[in-house]
N, C-alpha and C positions, 0 to 999 in steps of 0.2 A: 469497468476496467481500471486497473490501478495504473499509476504513472509509470512504474517499472514495466508492467506488462505492455503498456502502449509503446514504450521505448523499444522493447525487444521485438514487438510485432512490426513496427515501422522499419527497423533494421533488417528484419527477415524479408519483408516485402521489397525493400530496396535492392536486396541481393537476388531477388527473384526466386526465393525458396518457399516451398509450402511446408506445412507442419509435418507432412509425410517425409519430406526431404530431411528436415531437422531430426525426426525420429530415426531415420536411417543413418545419419551422420553420427548422432550422439548416443544411440541405443537407449534413449529415454522414451518411455511410453507416450503416445500421442495425447492421452487424457491428462497426463501430468503437464505436458507442454501447454495444453489448453488452460489448465488450472493456473499455471504461472502467468499467462497472458491476461487472464481475467482477475488475477489477484486472489483466487480461492485456494489458499495454501493448505486448508484443512484436508484437501483431497490427497496431498502428498504424505508419504509414510512418516515423516518426522522433520523437525526443524533443521537437523544436520543435512538431510537430503535436500531441503529447500535451497540452502546456500550452495550446495554442490551442483544441483541441477541448474540454478540461475547462472553460476559461473561458467559451466560448460556451454549453455545456450548462448551467453554473451560472446564467448570466444568464437563459437561457430559462425555467428553473423558478423564477425569482424570488430566487435567492441572491445574496449579495455575492461576486462572482467573485474580486476581489482578496483578500478575507479567506479564501476557500476555498483559493486557491493558497498563501497564506502559511501556513495551518494544516497543509496536507498536502504541503508542498514536499518533505519527506523521502521521502514515498511515491512521488512522481513521478520518472521518470528525468531526470537532469540533462544538459543539452547539453554537449559537450566544449568546453573553453576554447580561445581562439584560439592560445595558446602551445602547447597540446598538439597541436593540428592541424598547426601549422607545424613543430614539433620532431620529430613522428613521422608523416610522410606515409605513407599506406598503399601508394602506388604508387612504387616505386623503380626507376629505369632500370637494366637490367643492363649490365654492361661489354661493350663491343664491341671487338674487335681492330682494326676498321676505323676510321680516324680520322674519317671523315665521320659515322658512326653515333655515335661518342663525343661529337662536338660537338652533335649533335641531342639526345642524352640530357641534356646539361648545360642546353641551352636549354629543354627540357621541364620540368626540375626548377625552373628559375628562373621559368617561367611559372606553374607550380603554386603556388610560394611567394608570388607576387604575387596569384594568383587567389583564394586562400583568404581573406586579409584583406579584399579588395575585396568578396567575396561576403558575409562577415559584416557589414561596414559597410552594405552595401545592405539586408540583412535588418533590421538595427537601424533604419535610416532609414525603411523602409516601415512597420515596427511603430510607430515614434514618430509618423509622419505620420498613421496611421490612429487613433491613440489620444490625440493631443494635445487639450488643452482648446479648445473653440470660442472664437473671439474674441468679446469683448463686443459685443453688437449689439442694435439695436432689433428687436423681434419683427416678423414679416411683412416684414422687409427694408426697411421704410419708416418714416420718422419719424411719430409720431402726428399725425393731422390733426384739428384742431379746426375745426368749421364755423362760420364767422362770416358773417352776412349783413347787409347794410345797404341801405336804400332811398335812392337818390340822386335828388335833385330835378333837373329840367332845367337849373337854374342851374349845377350842377356840370359839365354837359356843354358848354353853350354860354354864353359870357360874356354878361352882360346888365348894362345900366346901372341896372336897377331891382332893389331888394332882393328876394330870394326866400328862402323857408324850406326848410331841408333836414331831411328826416325823420331822427330819431336812429337809430343802429344798433340792431338787435334784439339781445337777449342771446345770447351764443354758447352753443351746445349743449355739454353735458358729453360728454367722450369718454374711453375707457379707453386707458391706455398700458401696454404690456407691455415690460419691460426685462430682458434677461438680465444677471444680476449676477455669477455665478461658478459654477464647478463644483468641488465638494468630494467626493473619492472618485469615486463613480459617480452622484452626485445633482446634477441641474441646478437652480439656484435662479433664480426669476423674481420680479420685483417688479411689483405691480399698483397703479396710481394712477389716480384717487383711490381711497381705501380702501373707501368705502361703496357698497352697492347693486349688486354684480356677481355674476355666476353663472359657474361653471366647467362647461363642457359637453364631454363625450366622445362623439364621433360614431364609433361602431363600424361597420366595414364588413365584417367577417368573423370567423372563429373566433379567439378571444382570451380570455385570463384577465387580470383587472386587480383592483386594490384601491385604495380611497381612504380615507385616515386623517386625523385632525385633528392639526395641528401637525408631526408627524414620523413616522418609521417605527414608533415604539412607541406612537403615540397611539390614541385611540378609533377603531374602525373604523366608517366611514360605509357602506361597501359593499365586499364582496369577491365577485366573480362571474366565472363562465366562461360565455361565450355563443358561439353558432355562427351567428348571423344578424345582419343590420344592425339596430342599435338606437341610440338617443340617450339618454344619461344626464346629468342636470343636478344640480348641487350649489351651494348658497348659499356664496359665497366670503366668509363673515363672519369667518374666521380663516385662518391658514396651512393649506393642504391638501397632504398628501403623496400622490403618485400613483405606483403601480408597475404597469407594463404589460408583459405577457409578449411581445407582438408589436407593436412600434411601427408597423410598416407597415399594421396593421389599425385604427389609431385616429388621428383628427384632433382636436386640442385647440382649444377656443375659450374665450376669456373675453369674455362678451357676444358681439360679432360679430368680435372680433379673433382672429387665429390666428398661427401661426409655423411655420417649417420645422423639423420634428423629426428630420430625417435619413432618415425612411422606412426604417429598418433592420428586418431580419427578427428581430433580437434584442430583448432587453428593454431598458427604459429607466426611469429614476426622476426625478421632479420634485417640487419644493416651490414652490407659488404663494403668495406672501405679500402681503396688502393693505398698502399703505404710505400713510399720511396725508401729503398735500402740505404742505410748509412754507410758512407765510405769507410773502408778499413784503415 
């Protein structure tokens, strides 16, 4: 067993997951998962898939996927460079004595030389598109709504020659505002305003492992749990809270009654919710 495979296996067993669970979460075939744990990468369809499968596996068991790939990059098979592919194509047209076949062979070589760079660029573009940082946005795809109500006297609706009194507006109710600030590494940062009196709620709908810590990933653990049934977990948001979820599609996040689009991914995700005091006007 390779060092990388041993690391992934221990992380999986620590979470109480079987290979069948990982197969269900990631949609990666069980025989590929077994090959990754044993270090037999020849079983996998290609070097690009090796790195993608290892990254997904690491995220599902709660590891920092980018750090795992960086530490064990020498153990993983490396994809061939663009220059190597172009300079040494595996398919070479054989010489033909007939002029027509010779022209076709040259055309085929030219098409292959153009196709390889285009394919590589397309793969890079798809990878970049799927992993780029989300644009800064207000959570729930809508600006915060503060409710203001005011009682309007009839004099505001119909002009009158006689003076009339207008009831003063009632005080506006306080509302929570969730704002996406940035993404560092694989952690999404959200600001919560105003700072006081809020609760973070995790609405679990299926089988999932998660943990909640104070301040950051190394902070004091408030709860670490694996559950298989629908439950709701509530935490006082009196300080920054770090949340690591093994299956994002099994959890909906709320701060009070406000929520946001977490992508509904079958993989893991990490968040830090920080209460922010509003600046005086």
